[in-house]
ZASEVEX-924659 format. One record per residue (C-alpha): residue number from 1; residue in three letters; x, y negated, z negated. Coordinates in Angstrom, 1 decimal. Layout:
N
PT   lumvo   pakol       px       py       pz
PT     NUM     Ala        X        Y        Z
...
This chain:
354
PT   lumvo   pakol       px       py       pz
PT       1     Met      9.3     -5.2     25.6
PT       2     Asn     10.2     -8.4     27.5
PT       3     Thr     10.1    -11.9     26.0
PT       4     Lys      6.8    -12.8     27.6
PT       5     Asn      5.1     -9.7     26.1
PT       6     Ile      6.6    -10.4     22.7
PT       7     Lys      5.2    -13.9     22.7
PT       8     Ala      1.9    -13.0     24.1
PT       9     Val      1.6     -9.9     21.9
PT      10     Asn     -1.4     -8.7     23.8
PT      11     Glu     -2.3     -9.8     27.4
PT      12     Glu     -5.8     -8.3     27.2
PT      13     Ile     -8.5    -10.9     27.7
PT      14     Ile    -10.6    -11.3     24.5
PT      15     Glu    -13.4    -13.5     23.4
PT      16     Lys    -12.9    -17.1     24.2
PT      17     Thr    -13.4    -20.1     22.0
PT      18     Ala    -15.9    -22.9     22.7
PT      19     Gly    -13.1    -24.7     24.5
PT      20     Lys    -12.5    -21.7     26.8
PT      21     Glu     -9.0    -21.1     25.4
PT      22     Thr     -7.7    -17.6     25.2
PT      23     Asp     -6.6    -16.4     21.8
PT      24     Asn     -3.6    -14.2     22.2
PT      25     Arg     -2.9    -13.6     18.6
PT      26     Leu     -2.7    -10.0     17.3
PT      27     Lys     -6.1     -9.2     15.8
PT      28     Ile     -6.0     -7.1     12.7
PT      29     Leu     -8.6     -5.7     10.3
PT      30     Glu     -7.4     -5.0      6.8
PT      31     Leu     -9.5     -2.5      4.7
PT      32     Phe     -8.7     -2.0      1.0
PT      33     Gly     -6.4     -4.9      1.8
PT      34     Gly     -4.6     -5.4     -1.5
PT      35     Ile     -2.2     -8.4     -1.2
PT      36     Gly     -1.7     -8.2      2.5
PT      37     Ala      1.3     -5.9      3.1
PT      38     Pro      0.3     -5.1      6.7
PT      39     Arg     -0.1     -8.8      7.6
PT      40     Lys      3.2     -9.6      6.0
PT      41     Ala      4.9     -6.8      7.9
PT      42     Leu      3.5     -7.9     11.3
PT      43     Gln      4.4    -11.5     10.6
PT      44     Asn      7.9    -10.6      9.6
PT      45     Ile      8.6     -8.9     13.0
PT      46     Gly      7.3    -11.9     14.9
PT      47     Tyr      3.6    -11.5     15.5
PT      48     Ser      1.1    -14.3     15.3
PT      49     Ile     -1.8    -12.9     13.4
PT      50     Lys     -5.6    -13.4     13.6
PT      51     Ser     -7.1    -11.6     10.6
PT      52     Leu    -10.6    -10.6     11.7
PT      53     Asp    -11.5     -9.6      8.2
PT      54     Tyr     -9.9     -8.6      5.0
PT      55     Val    -11.8     -6.3      2.6
PT      56     Glu    -10.8     -5.9     -1.0
PT      57     Ile    -13.1     -5.5     -4.0
PT      58     Leu    -10.6     -6.5     -6.8
PT      59     Pro    -11.0    -10.2     -7.5
PT      60     Phe     -7.4    -11.0     -8.6
PT      61     Ala     -6.1     -9.1     -5.5
PT      62     Val     -8.2    -11.3     -3.3
PT      63     Leu     -6.9    -14.4     -5.2
PT      64     Ala     -3.3    -13.1     -4.6
PT      65     Tyr     -4.0    -12.6     -0.9
PT      66     Asn     -5.5    -16.1     -0.6
PT      67     Ser     -2.5    -17.5     -2.5
PT      68     Ile      0.1    -15.9     -0.2
PT      69     Phe     -1.7    -16.7      3.1
PT      70     Asp     -3.5    -19.9      2.2
PT      71     Ile     -6.9    -18.4      3.1
PT      72     Arg    -10.3    -18.3      1.3
PT      73     Tyr    -11.6    -14.8      1.5
PT      74     Thr    -14.0    -13.7     -1.2
PT      75     Pro    -14.2    -10.2     -2.9
PT      76     Gln    -16.3     -7.8     -0.9
PT      77     Asp    -16.9     -4.1     -0.7
PT      78     Ile    -16.1     -2.2      2.5
PT      79     Arg    -18.8     -2.6      5.2
PT      80     Leu    -19.3     -2.3      9.0
PT      81     Trp    -18.2     -4.6     11.7
PT      82     Asn    -19.0     -5.3     15.4
PT      83     Met    -15.8     -6.8     16.7
PT      84     Lys    -12.7     -6.2     18.7
PT      85     Cys     -9.4     -5.7     16.9
PT      86     Asp     -5.9     -4.4     17.9
PT      87     Val     -4.7     -3.0     14.6
PT      88     Leu     -6.6     -1.5     11.7
PT      89     Val     -4.7     -0.7      8.5
PT      90     His     -6.3      1.0      5.5
PT      91     Gly     -4.8      2.3      2.3
PT      92     Ser     -7.9      3.8      0.6
PT      93     Pro     -7.7      4.2     -3.2
PT      94     Cys     -5.2      7.0     -4.1
PT      95     Gln     -5.9      7.5     -7.8
PT      96     Asp     -7.6     10.8     -7.5
PT      97     Trp     -5.1     12.2     -5.0
PT      98     Ser     -2.2     11.2     -7.1
PT      99     Lys     -0.1     13.5     -9.3
PT     100     Asn     -0.6     11.0    -12.1
PT     101     Gly     -4.4     10.6    -11.5
PT     102     Leu     -7.3     12.7    -12.5
PT     103     Asn     -7.3     14.6     -9.2
PT     104     Asn    -11.1     14.3     -9.3
PT     105     Ile    -12.6     13.3     -6.0
PT     106     Asn    -16.0     13.1     -7.6
PT     107     Thr    -15.3      9.6     -8.8
PT     108     Gly    -15.9      8.5     -5.2
PT     109     Arg    -12.8      6.3     -5.1
PT     110     Ser    -10.4      8.3     -3.0
PT     111     Ile    -12.9      9.5     -0.4
PT     112     Leu    -13.6      5.9      0.6
PT     113     Tyr    -11.6      6.6      3.6
PT     114     Glu    -14.9      7.9      4.9
PT     115     Arg    -16.0      4.3      5.2
PT     116     Thr    -13.2      3.6      7.5
PT     117     Leu    -14.3      6.5      9.7
PT     118     Gln    -17.8      5.0      9.7
PT     119     Ile    -16.5      1.7     10.8
PT     120     Leu    -14.6      3.3     13.7
PT     121     Asn    -17.7      5.2     14.8
PT     122     Pro    -20.9      3.6     13.5
PT     123     Asn    -24.2      5.3     14.1
PT     124     Pro    -26.6      3.1     16.1
PT     125     Glu    -29.5      5.3     15.0
PT     126     Asn    -28.8      4.0     11.5
PT     127     Gly    -28.9      0.4     12.6
PT     128     Tyr    -25.1     -0.1     13.0
PT     129     Pro    -24.0     -1.4     16.4
PT     130     Glu    -21.1      0.1     18.2
PT     131     Leu    -17.7     -1.6     18.1
PT     132     Val    -16.9     -3.9     20.9
PT     133     Ala    -13.6     -2.1     21.3
PT     134     Pro    -11.8      0.4     19.1
PT     135     Pro     -8.4     -0.6     17.6
PT     136     Lys     -5.4      0.3     19.6
PT     137     Ile     -3.7      1.7     16.5
PT     138     Val     -5.0      2.8     13.1
PT     139     Val     -2.6      3.2     10.2
PT     140     Trp     -3.6      5.1      7.0
PT     141     Glu     -1.2      5.2      4.0
PT     142     Asn     -1.7      7.4      0.9
PT     143     Val      0.1      9.5     -1.6
PT     144     Pro      1.8     12.8     -0.4
PT     145     Asn     -0.4     14.8     -2.8
PT     146     Leu     -3.2     14.3     -0.4
PT     147     Val     -1.4     16.6      2.0
PT     148     His     -0.3     19.1     -0.6
PT     149     Arg     -3.2     19.5     -2.9
PT     150     His     -6.2     18.0     -1.1
PT     151     Arg     -5.4     19.2      2.4
PT     152     Glu     -9.1     19.7      3.3
PT     153     His     -9.7     16.0      3.1
PT     154     Phe     -6.5     15.2      5.0
PT     155     Asp     -7.5     17.6      7.8
PT     156     His    -11.0     16.2      7.9
PT     157     Tyr     -9.7     12.7      8.5
PT     158     Leu     -7.4     13.9     11.3
PT     159     Glu    -10.1     16.0     12.9
PT     160     Thr    -12.6     13.1     12.8
PT     161     Met    -10.1     10.7     14.3
PT     162     Glu     -9.4     13.2     17.0
PT     163     Ser    -13.1     13.4     17.8
PT     164     Tyr    -13.1      9.7     18.3
PT     165     Gly    -10.5     10.0     21.0
PT     166     Tyr     -7.4      9.2     18.8
PT     167     Lys     -4.1     11.1     18.8
PT     168     Asn     -2.8     11.5     15.3
PT     169     Tyr      0.9     11.4     14.1
PT     170     Trp      1.8     11.7     10.5
PT     171     Asp      4.8     12.0      8.3
PT     172     Ile      5.9     11.5      4.7
PT     173     Leu      8.2      8.5      4.6
PT     174     Lys     10.4      7.3      1.7
PT     175     Ala     10.9      3.6      1.2
PT     176     Ser     14.6      4.1      0.5
PT     177     Asp     15.0      5.4      4.0
PT     178     Tyr     13.8      2.1      5.4
PT     179     Gly     15.8     -0.5      3.6
PT     180     Ile     14.2     -0.8      0.2
PT     181     Ala     15.8      0.4     -3.1
PT     182     Gln     12.8      2.4     -4.3
PT     183     Ala     12.2      6.1     -4.1
PT     184     Arg      8.6      5.7     -3.0
PT     185     Asp      7.3      8.4     -0.8
PT     186     Arg      4.0      8.1      1.0
PT     187     Val      2.1      9.8      3.8
PT     188     Tyr      1.5      7.7      6.8
PT     189     Val     -1.0      8.6      9.5
PT     190     Val     -0.7      6.7     12.8
PT     191     Ser     -3.6      7.2     15.2
PT     192     Thr     -3.5      5.7     18.7
PT     193     Lys     -5.4      6.0     22.0
PT     194     Ser     -2.2      5.5     24.0
PT     195     Asp     -0.9      8.2     26.4
PT     196     Ile      2.5      7.4     25.0
PT     197     Pro      3.4      9.7     22.1
PT     198     Phe      4.2      7.9     18.9
PT     199     Thr      7.4      8.9     17.1
PT     200     Phe      8.2      7.7     13.6
PT     201     Pro     11.2      5.4     13.2
PT     202     Glu     14.5      7.0     12.3
PT     203     Lys     15.8      6.8      8.8
PT     204     Lys     18.6      4.3      8.1
PT     205     Pro     21.3      4.3      5.4
PT     206     Leu     20.3      2.1      2.4
PT     207     Lys     22.5     -1.0      2.5
PT     208     Lys     21.1     -2.6     -0.7
PT     209     Asp     20.7     -1.2     -4.1
PT     210     Ile     18.8     -2.3     -7.2
PT     211     Gln     21.3     -5.1     -7.9
PT     212     Asp     20.0     -6.9     -4.8
PT     213     Tyr     16.5     -7.0     -6.3
PT     214     Leu     17.3     -8.1     -9.8
PT     215     Asp     16.4    -11.4    -11.3
PT     216     Phe     19.5    -12.0    -13.3
PT     217     Ser     17.8    -15.0    -15.1
PT     218     Ala     15.4    -12.6    -16.7
PT     219     Asp     15.8    -12.5    -20.5
PT     220     Phe     16.6     -9.2    -22.2
PT     221     Glu     14.8    -10.1    -25.4
PT     222     Glu     11.6    -11.2    -23.5
PT     223     Asn     11.6     -8.0    -21.5
PT     224     Thr     12.6     -5.4    -24.1
PT     225     Pro     11.1     -1.9    -24.1
PT     226     Ser      8.5     -1.1    -26.7
PT     227     Glu      9.5      0.4    -30.0
PT     228     Asn      8.2      3.8    -28.8
PT     229     Glu     10.2      3.5    -25.5
PT     230     Lys     13.3      2.6    -27.4
PT     231     Asn     13.2      5.9    -29.2
PT     232     Ile     14.3      7.8    -26.1
PT     233     Phe     17.6      5.9    -26.0
PT     234     Phe     20.6      6.7    -28.2
PT     235     Arg     24.4      6.3    -28.3
PT     236     Lys     27.0      8.9    -28.5
PT     237     Glu     29.8      8.7    -31.0
PT     238     Asp     32.0      7.0    -28.3
PT     239     Gly     29.3      4.3    -27.8
PT     240     Thr     28.0      5.6    -24.5
PT     241     Leu     24.3      4.8    -24.1
PT     242     Cys     22.1      7.8    -23.2
PT     243     Val     18.5      8.5    -22.5
PT     244     Arg     16.5     11.6    -23.4
PT     245     Glu     14.8     13.0    -20.4
PT     246     Ala     11.5     14.8    -20.6
PT     247     Thr     13.0     17.8    -18.9
PT     248     Lys     15.1     20.8    -19.9
PT     249     Leu     18.2     18.7    -19.0
PT     250     Gly     18.0     17.1    -22.4
PT     251     Tyr     19.6     13.7    -21.9
PT     252     Lys     21.6     11.7    -19.5
PT     253     Glu     24.5      9.3    -19.9
PT     254     Leu     23.6      5.9    -18.3
PT     255     Ala     25.8      4.2    -15.7
PT     256     Glu     25.7      0.6    -14.7
PT     257     Tyr     22.5     -0.3    -12.9
PT     258     Asp     20.7      2.9    -13.6
PT     259     Val     16.9      2.6    -13.5
PT     260     Ile     15.1      4.5    -16.2
PT     261     Asn     11.4      5.6    -15.9
PT     262     Leu      9.6      4.9    -19.1
PT     263     Glu      6.1      5.7    -17.8
PT     264     Phe      4.0      8.7    -18.8
PT     265     Pro      5.0      9.0    -22.5
PT     266     Asn      3.5     12.5    -22.6
PT     267     Ser      5.0     13.7    -19.4
PT     268     Lys      7.2     16.8    -19.5
PT     269     Thr      9.0     15.9    -16.3
PT     270     Arg      9.0     12.2    -15.7
PT     271     Arg      9.7     10.1    -18.7
PT     272     Gly     13.3      9.2    -19.0
PT     273     Arg     14.1     10.2    -15.4
PT     274     Val     17.0      8.1    -14.1
PT     275     Gly     17.6      6.7    -10.6
PT     276     His     21.1      5.6     -9.9
PT     277     Lys     20.9      2.0     -8.6
PT     278     Ile     17.5      2.8     -7.2
PT     279     Ala     14.0      2.3     -8.7
PT     280     Lys     11.5      5.1     -9.1
PT     281     Thr      8.1      4.7     -7.5
PT     282     Ile      6.5      1.4     -8.6
PT     283     Thr      3.0      2.3     -9.9
PT     284     Thr      0.1      0.1    -10.9
PT     285     Ser      1.3      0.2    -14.5
PT     286     Pro      5.1      0.2    -14.0
PT     287     Arg      7.3      0.7    -17.0
PT     288     Gln     10.8      1.0    -15.6
PT     289     Ala     14.0     -0.3    -17.3
PT     290     Ile     17.3     -1.4    -15.9
PT     291     Tyr     20.7     -0.8    -17.6
PT     292     Tyr     23.5     -3.3    -17.1
PT     293     Asn     25.9     -5.3    -19.2
PT     294     Asp     25.5     -2.4    -21.7
PT     295     Lys     21.9     -3.5    -22.4
PT     296     Val     18.5     -2.3    -21.3
PT     297     Arg     15.5     -4.5    -20.2
PT     298     Met     12.3     -3.8    -18.3
PT     299     Leu     12.0     -4.7    -14.7
PT     300     Thr      9.9     -7.8    -14.3
PT     301     Ala      6.8     -8.6    -12.2
PT     302     Lys      8.9    -10.6     -9.8
PT     303     Glu     11.3     -7.7     -9.3
PT     304     His      8.3     -5.3     -8.8
PT     305     Leu      7.2     -7.5     -5.9
PT     306     Arg     10.7     -7.7     -4.5
PT     307     Leu     10.9     -3.9     -4.5
PT     308     Met      7.7     -3.8     -2.3
PT     309     Gly      9.2     -6.3      0.2
PT     310     Phe      7.4     -9.5     -0.9
PT     311     Glu      9.2    -12.8     -1.4
PT     312     Asp      9.8    -14.9     -4.5
PT     313     Lys      7.6    -17.6     -3.0
PT     314     Asp      4.7    -15.1     -3.0
PT     315     Tyr      5.3    -14.5     -6.7
PT     316     Ala      5.4    -18.3     -7.3
PT     317     Leu      2.1    -18.8     -5.5
PT     318     Met      0.4    -16.1     -7.4
PT     319     Arg      1.5    -17.5    -10.7
PT     320     Lys      0.5    -21.0     -9.7
PT     321     Asn     -3.0    -19.7     -9.1
PT     322     Gly     -3.3    -18.1    -12.5
PT     323     Ile     -2.5    -14.5    -11.8
PT     324     Thr     -0.6    -13.0    -14.7
PT     325     Asp      2.6    -11.0    -14.6
PT     326     Lys      0.7     -7.9    -15.6
PT     327     Gln     -1.8     -8.3    -12.7
PT     328     Ile      1.1     -9.0    -10.3
PT     329     Ser      2.8     -5.8    -11.3
PT     330     Phe     -0.4     -3.9    -10.8
PT     331     Leu     -0.9     -5.4     -7.4
PT     332     Ala      2.7     -4.5     -6.4
PT     333     Gly      2.2     -0.9     -7.4
PT     334     Asn     -1.1     -0.8     -5.5
PT     335     Ser      0.4     -2.2     -2.3
PT     336     Ile      2.1     -0.7      0.7
PT     337     Cys      5.9     -1.1      1.1
PT     338     Ile      6.4     -3.8      3.7
PT     339     Pro      9.7     -2.6      5.2
PT     340     Val      8.2      0.8      6.0
PT     341     Leu      5.2     -0.9      7.7
PT     342     Glu      7.7     -3.1      9.6
PT     343     Ala      9.5     -0.1     10.9
PT     344     Ile      6.3      1.6     12.0
PT     345     Phe      5.0     -1.5     13.8
PT     346     Lys      8.3     -2.1     15.5
PT     347     Gln      8.2      1.4     16.8
PT     348     Ala      4.7      0.9     18.1
PT     349     Gln      5.8     -2.4     19.7
PT     350     Glu      8.7     -0.8     21.4
PT     351     Leu      6.5      2.0     22.7
PT     352     His      4.0     -0.6     24.1
PT     353     Ile      1.3      0.8     21.9
PT     354     Ile      0.6     -2.7     20.5
């Protein structure tokens, strides 16, 4: 893409302001918007953004988004629009698709992706106007279990998007393949109306490990594991610290900068699992410990945000506005990994899809 196109972002003539000035900012619609990972990703690769709307029902998520971007959105449930946008990103709730969730779609949370489909193709007979123009690209992020155990819903989404004239491309991408020290795999569906086929960005060797995300000012005593969690650690006679894994492997000797998953206390496969210099998936209730200097402490909320691609200033703004560390950790686990989105959007930019 040449310099003129990068700066202009999109040369299509759009609605003009009262002063008859053309707005060439990239227009995005964020559904189930969380703390604004899509917006962050697009800004990070150089786009000037006009957020047409941001929809998130969780009040402290909206407060966090407003804190980061200095905007004044209010909590709202997902609804219908009549406007023109370039990019639509949605990460509908994944609790009931997840391996760790109830896998019960009857709660109505996870099938909220249907609301996105309604927005993309509203029914005038029901009083909903047609969209001025459909988005050039729609990105859906969710857990891989959606593909493996709930394939009928995944296929329904793909088939419906195809019926709207979109071409679908999907893959399961791991954050650690795109520059972040977290073994977080998610399914990404990219739907476009372009005649240019979309190809997912190539994997890249990880250049940073967990050390690059640690806050070395964090206090070990203030971030100590619970007494129950401490029970899975023990020392051998030679003093080597070990962790009991909830697997047939028994236990594992810890090496410097190992990350230990302390979540799921009743899990037969996950508790005590170790990542060497790389975090496990950050969830909405993250309990992961880091081992260094022959001691163990929990990863902090600031580190959870860093492992999703957010900046320390984002953490500071959230705290300044009264959001607790527990809430910040929840929001980090509920977000989309920014570097993965950056790679996807860069690819779409290079292919002239956006």
